[in-house]
C-alpha positions as CSV (number, residue, x, y, z in Angstrom):
1,M,103.4,162.4,69.9
2,R,102.8,159.9,72.7
3,I,101.9,160.8,76.3
4,T,101.7,158.2,79.0
5,P,99.4,159.7,81.7
6,A,98.8,158.3,85.2
7,S,96.8,155.2,85.6
8,G,93.1,155.6,85.0
9,E,93.4,158.6,82.6
10,P,92.9,157.6,79.0
11,P,95.9,158.5,76.7
12,I,95.2,160.6,73.6
13,D,96.9,159.6,70.4
14,D,95.4,162.1,67.9
15,W,97.1,165.5,68.2
16,T,97.0,168.5,65.8
17,V,99.0,171.7,66.0
18,R,96.8,174.9,65.9
19,P,97.4,178.6,66.5
20,L,96.9,179.6,70.1
21,A,94.8,182.5,68.9
22,S,92.2,180.2,67.3
23,V,92.0,178.0,70.4
24,A,91.5,181.1,72.6
25,A,88.8,182.4,70.2
26,E,87.1,179.0,70.3
27,L,87.1,179.1,74.1
28,V,85.5,182.6,74.1
29,D,82.8,181.5,71.7
30,R,82.1,178.4,73.8
31,V,81.6,180.4,77.1
32,G,79.7,183.3,75.6
33,P,79.4,186.9,76.7
34,G,79.5,188.3,80.2
35,R,81.6,187.6,83.2
36,R,82.9,184.0,82.7
37,V,85.0,181.5,84.6
38,V,87.3,178.9,82.9
39,A,89.3,176.3,84.8
40,V,92.7,175.1,83.7
41,D,93.2,171.8,85.5
42,G,95.8,169.1,85.4
43,R,98.4,167.2,87.4
44,G,101.4,168.8,89.2
45,G,104.0,169.8,86.6
46,A,101.6,169.4,83.7
47,G,101.9,172.9,82.3
48,K,98.8,174.6,83.7
49,S,100.3,177.9,84.8
50,T,102.0,178.6,81.5
51,L,99.0,177.8,79.5
52,A,96.7,179.9,81.6
53,G,99.1,182.8,81.3
54,R,99.3,182.4,77.5
55,L,95.5,182.3,77.2
56,A,95.1,185.4,79.4
57,A,97.6,187.3,77.3
58,A,95.8,186.3,74.1
59,L,92.3,187.5,75.3
60,P,91.0,190.9,76.2
61,D,90.0,191.6,79.8
62,A,91.2,188.3,81.1
63,A,93.0,187.5,84.4
64,V,94.4,184.4,86.1
65,V,93.9,183.2,89.7
66,G,96.1,180.3,90.9
67,A,94.7,177.6,93.1
68,D,98.1,177.3,94.7
69,D,97.6,180.8,96.1
70,I,94.2,179.9,97.6
71,A,95.6,176.7,99.1
72,W,98.9,178.2,100.4
73,N,99.5,176.9,103.9
74,H,95.9,175.9,104.1
75,S,95.1,172.6,102.5
76,I,96.3,170.5,99.5
77,F,92.7,169.9,98.2
78,G,90.4,171.4,100.9
79,W,90.2,174.9,99.4
80,S,87.1,174.9,97.2
81,D,85.0,176.8,99.7
82,A,87.7,179.5,100.1
83,L,87.9,179.9,96.3
84,V,84.1,180.2,96.0
85,D,83.5,182.6,98.9
86,G,86.6,184.7,98.5
87,V,86.9,184.9,94.7
88,L,84.2,183.4,92.5
89,R,81.1,184.6,94.4
90,P,82.2,188.3,94.4
91,Y,83.5,188.1,90.9
92,R,80.2,186.7,89.7
93,A,78.4,189.5,91.5
94,G,80.3,192.1,89.5
95,A,82.6,193.2,92.2
96,A,86.4,193.6,92.3
97,V,88.1,190.9,94.3
98,S,90.6,191.5,97.0
99,Y,90.9,188.4,99.1
100,R,93.3,187.1,101.7
101,P,93.0,183.3,101.9
102,P,93.1,181.6,105.3
103,G,96.8,180.6,105.1
104,W,97.8,184.1,104.2
105,V,96.1,185.5,107.3
106,R,97.5,182.8,109.7
107,H,101.1,183.1,108.4
108,G,101.2,186.9,107.8
109,R,101.7,186.7,104.0
110,D,101.5,190.2,102.5
111,G,99.0,191.2,99.8
112,A,95.9,189.7,98.5
113,V,94.4,187.7,95.6
114,E,93.0,190.5,93.4
115,V,90.8,190.6,90.3
116,A,89.8,193.9,88.8
117,D,86.1,194.6,88.2
118,T,86.9,195.1,84.5
119,V,87.9,191.4,84.1
120,R,85.4,189.5,81.8
121,L,87.2,186.2,81.7
122,L,88.6,184.8,84.9
123,I,90.9,181.8,84.4
124,V,91.3,179.6,87.6
125,E,94.4,177.4,87.2
126,G,95.7,174.7,89.4
127,V,95.5,171.0,90.5
128,G,91.8,170.4,91.0
129,A,90.6,173.7,89.5
130,S,87.7,171.9,87.7
131,R,86.8,169.6,90.5
132,T,83.2,168.4,91.0
133,E,82.4,170.9,93.7
134,L,83.1,173.8,91.4
135,I,81.1,172.7,88.4
136,D,78.2,175.2,89.0
137,W,80.7,178.1,89.1
138,L,82.5,177.2,85.8
139,D,81.6,178.1,82.3
140,A,84.2,175.8,80.7
141,S,87.2,173.6,81.8
142,I,90.4,172.6,80.2
143,W,92.3,169.4,81.2
144,V,96.1,169.6,80.6
145,Q,97.2,166.0,79.9
146,S,100.8,165.2,80.9
147,D,103.2,162.3,80.7
148,F,103.3,161.2,84.3
149,A,107.0,160.6,84.5
150,E,107.9,163.8,82.7
151,A,105.6,165.9,84.8
152,E,107.2,164.5,87.9
153,R,110.7,165.2,86.6
154,R,109.8,168.7,85.6
155,G,107.9,169.5,88.7
156,I,110.6,168.4,91.1
157,A,113.3,170.2,89.1
158,R,111.1,173.4,89.1
159,D,110.5,173.2,92.8
160,I,114.2,172.6,93.6
161,A,115.2,175.6,91.5
162,S,112.6,177.8,93.3
163,G,113.5,176.5,96.8
164,V,109.9,176.7,97.9
165,N,110.0,173.2,99.6
166,G,113.5,173.2,100.9
167,D,116.6,171.4,99.5
168,A,116.5,168.6,96.8
169,E,115.8,165.8,99.4
170,A,113.0,167.8,101.1
171,T,111.5,168.8,97.7
172,T,111.4,165.3,96.5
173,A,109.8,164.1,99.7
174,F,107.2,166.8,99.5
175,W,106.4,165.9,95.9
176,H,105.6,162.3,96.9
177,T,103.5,163.5,99.9
178,W,101.6,165.6,97.4
179,M,101.1,162.7,95.0
180,A,99.8,160.5,97.8
181,E,96.8,162.9,97.8
182,E,96.7,163.9,94.1
183,L,96.5,160.4,92.7
184,P,93.4,159.2,94.6
185,F,91.8,162.6,94.3
186,F,91.9,162.5,90.5
187,E,91.1,158.8,90.3
188,A,87.8,159.6,92.1
189,D,87.0,163.0,90.5
190,R,88.1,162.2,86.9
191,P,87.9,165.9,85.6
192,W,89.2,164.9,82.1
193,E,85.8,163.3,81.5
194,R,84.1,166.7,81.9
195,A,86.6,168.9,80.1
196,D,85.6,171.1,77.2
197,L,89.2,171.1,76.0
198,I,92.0,168.6,76.7
199,L,95.6,169.8,76.4
200,A,98.9,168.0,76.3
201,G,101.3,169.8,78.6
202,T,104.4,167.6,78.1
203,S,105.9,166.7,74.8
204,T,109.3,166.2,73.1
205,A,108.0,167.9,70.0
206,S,109.1,171.4,69.1
207,L,106.1,173.6,68.3
208,P,106.1,176.7,66.1
209,A,105.8,179.9,68.1
210,G,102.3,180.9,69.0
211,T,100.8,177.5,68.5
212,V,99.2,174.8,70.7
213,T,98.5,171.1,70.0
214,V,94.9,170.1,69.6
215,G,93.9,166.5,70.6
216,R,90.9,164.3,70.2
217,P,90.0,162.0,73.2
218,P,89.4,158.3,72.5
219,R,85.9,157.4,71.7
220,G,83.6,157.5,74.7
221,S,86.2,159.0,77.0
222,G,85.3,162.7,76.8
223,P,84.3,165.6,74.6
224,P,84.6,165.3,70.8
225,T,87.3,168.1,70.5
226,A,90.2,169.1,72.6
227,A,93.3,171.3,72.6
228,S,96.8,171.0,74.1
229,E,100.1,172.8,74.5
230,E,103.8,172.2,75.3
231,A,104.4,174.3,78.4
232,G,105.9,174.4,81.9
233,R,103.5,174.3,84.9
């Protein structure tokens, strides 16, 4: 399997298929007992949301919070304080979370971001979920590596189908506006260099049900072991 990531992100050539359950168990062992926070990070269209959902389903007392919900009508990348103050701080304190992010309040979006007080593993997924400002709040992070061209194709097709950013022309324009911020953000922050697990989110390979693909970063580019999966965002 060969993935060509964006410029500056080292490609990974050594991938191995493993059961999702064993990767999830490895993650739990890595973070230890108690109320823990794991970030699932990656580029737009990489496969983060699907992976986070699969991990949460495979683990007891786990839940997912999407960075897109925190950032909604607020800021593309200027949302770390909102995530910390509204979700991570009360979660770490042992409280249930019921948080209305700034964009929800301004635009009258119903509901709230909620995390029950029974949750023991909180998975935060989204572009920039393992950013430098959040390091002290995270127990582990996963980088979902994606083929840059395939992630763009997939992400635009997904957003056109959902209609969240208008018609096809408006959606494509929004994607490129987003990338104008995403590319320099990741080039500066380089979260793959801090990741405990690295995952491949785009692949033409057909994986057996219930498996993920485990990768090993090139020497000197990150942690000695990694994991990956074929998924949608």
